[in-house]
C-alpha positions, 0 to 999 in steps of 0.5 A: 611474273613474280609472286605478290607474296615473294615480293611481301616477304622480300620486305621482311628482312629489311623491316627487321633489320631496323635498329630497336628502340632504347628499351628493346633488347634486340634479337635474341643473344644481343644485348640491350642498348645503353646509354652513356652516364648521365654524369657527363653533364657534370663534366661539361659544367665543371670543364667550362666553368674552368675553362671561362674562368682561365679565359675570363681573367685575362679578358676582364682585364684587357677590356677594363682599359677601354671601359669601366671593370664593372661593365667589362666583368658583366659582359665577360660574366654573360658571355661565360654563362651563355658559353656554359649553358649552350655547352651543357645543353649540347653535351645533353642532346649528345648523351640523349642520342647515344648508345651503344651495344655489344652483341655476339657478332658486333660492338655498335654505336649509334649517335648524332642528331642532325648528322646520325652516325651509326658505327658497327665493329666486327667484334673478332676484328676488335683488337684494342680496348683502352681505358683513360681517365683524367682527374675529373673522371676518376673522381667521379669513378668515370672513364673514357673507353676507346674500342678499336680494330687496330686498322689505321683508318681514323675514327672509322675503325674506332668507337669512343664511349665518353664516359661511362662508369669504370666497372663498365669500361673494364667489363667491356675490356675483359669481354671483347679482348677475351672473347678475341683472344679465346678465338685465337686459341690463346692458352694461359702460359707460365710467363703470364702476370706482372712483367714490369712494375715502377721503380721511383728511381727511374725519375733520375732519367726524367731531366736527361731528355730533350724534354727539359730544354723545350719546357724551359723555352716553353716557360719563357714563352709563356712568361712572355705571354703572360705580361702581354695578357696584363699589357705590360709586356712592353715596359718589361722589355724596356725596363730590362733593356735600360739596365742591360745597357747600364751595366758592364759587359761581365755582369751583362754575361753573368745576368745571361748565364743566370737567366739561362740556369733558372729556365734550365732548372724550371725545365728540369722541375717540369720534366720531372713533374711531367714523368711522375704524371706520365708514368706514376703507377706504372705497371706492365702486365701479361694477361691470360690469353695473350694480351699486354697491358699497360697501366700508368699515370698519377692524375689521368689514368691510361690503360693500354692493351696490345694483343701479343699476335699483333706484336712484331718486335720491339725497339730499344730508344736511347736518347743521347742524355739518357744513353750516356746514362746507361738508360733506354727506353722500350717501345712496341712494334706493333699493327694498329697503334696509332697516336691519340690526337686528343691526348699527346701523352697517350703514347700507346707504343710505350712499353717502359719508361726510360730505365737501366739498360739491363733492365729494358732487355730483360723486359724486351726478353719477357715480352718477346718470351725468348731466353735473351733480348735480341737487342741484347744477344745478336752481335751486329756487324759494323758498316764500312769506313765510307759510311763514317766519311759520309758522316763526317762530311755531313757534320763538316757542312752542318758545322761550317755553314753558320760560321761562313755566313757569319764570316761574309756578313762580317766582312760587309757589316761589322767586324764583331761578326767576324768574332762570333763566327771564330768562336762558333766554328771553335765550339761546333766543329769538335762537337760536330766531329764527335757526333759523327763518329759517334753515329757510325759507331752506332751503326750496325744490323744483324740476324738472330733467330726469328729476328733482324736487329738494325741500330743507328742514330746519335742524338736518339738511337734506336736498336729494332729487333723485328720478327722476320716474318713481319717483313713484308717488303724490301726497298733498296736506295742508293743515292749517286754519291752512295753508288760511288762509295758502294754503299746503299740503305735498306728499309724493311717494310712492314705493317707494324710500328712506323711501317719502315725500318732502315739499315742505313749505309752498309756495303752494297753486296752485304747489305743485299745478302743480309736481306735475302737471308732475313727473308729467304724468297722475297728479294732473290727474284731482283738479285743477280748471283755471281 
């Protein structure tokens, strides 16, 4: 029978494990609990005010059609006041119920009223401390801090402090990442310091991406949406349709071309503005202890830190327009880099904006601590001609399918569709053949030092330099048509980046030998040597 004193003593660790109050400094060596900055309430009021103003104007215009303007304004104003008050009160509760601290062993965050969340991260597992500040936060000297372990398990592996002062954010970043680097035994090297800085001339590559076309389409859609808010969309469409019917076909084509040019100019202006917002004040630095830090942003400042021990290589990305101008973008292949769902511009893997190809290769060499970048120094083996035939078949099938459908419809309905089908085929076929040949020329793979290099793509060509030690598996895929042509596709599996990098349509024997040589001992048990 157990001693009652033992039962009493068994409860003591449970009682001492309770979270201390805000005023309690905690256990010895533990930092006292801290609150978020109280100016978060001011930020909430400003954001909600901007939202209700932006949404209130079209709401008043919409309600004024069925009731007096004064009554519509009163209803919208009352709803806006209720939204601002309730939103501010909710943020006040969040501020009162949120506290954090960083101890010798763990970083902790407690928050929530009805659903209380207590999250804790072991300090030796912390890999990222990223700082973000939109224009309002920058005006107030605040930042949003995201502390993560580098594991792609959603919010369970991330602590978010929104907001704290900029000094507090820098203190947390230095303390947490500095401790991790010290624990890894990383030492300051000669390559520490500035690796790359913004060249304003790089802005010339911004309009060459497909983003310009997307922004042009978004601008046209925005105009239609705006006309619908003010209830004039039907009249605008009717007016435009009436004028088009009254003019000659030549002038109709001229107007259509002019409209396309105007939309294109708007897309170019939007792409330039977005590039300036994303990349202004760009700097890439290597800090003591082996941490790469990217800082950028005009209005919304962003700071992303990547530990070098998590880096598994780099990826050189060349969209078609950028590639024709002799430029490329540089991305990191690292573990634990996930896209921020709340901020689509916060691409954490981007190390360098589109820049001249020579600059991208030089920066890649500095990042990897190599004399020459593997993306430039490693010779790439060409792929068999059967791979070119496959791409030509794909391209011709894609180019001929729409004209074929239009021809069938033209035979059934009207001869105008036959003319459209013929023009489409004449334009699409040469373009498809050129893209197929370019896609074949871009295929290549090779080994150099500690890296395997693979290149593919035409509209978006990518050259991947992946550490051979970072490959944890190979997937060999071979379709029926690939088997007949003697081809196969290799996929290198890794815990970093996208998780899989492909070597498309290589010769069967050559591809298997390449995989076996890249990571000795991994594929040999599955090979039959002749």
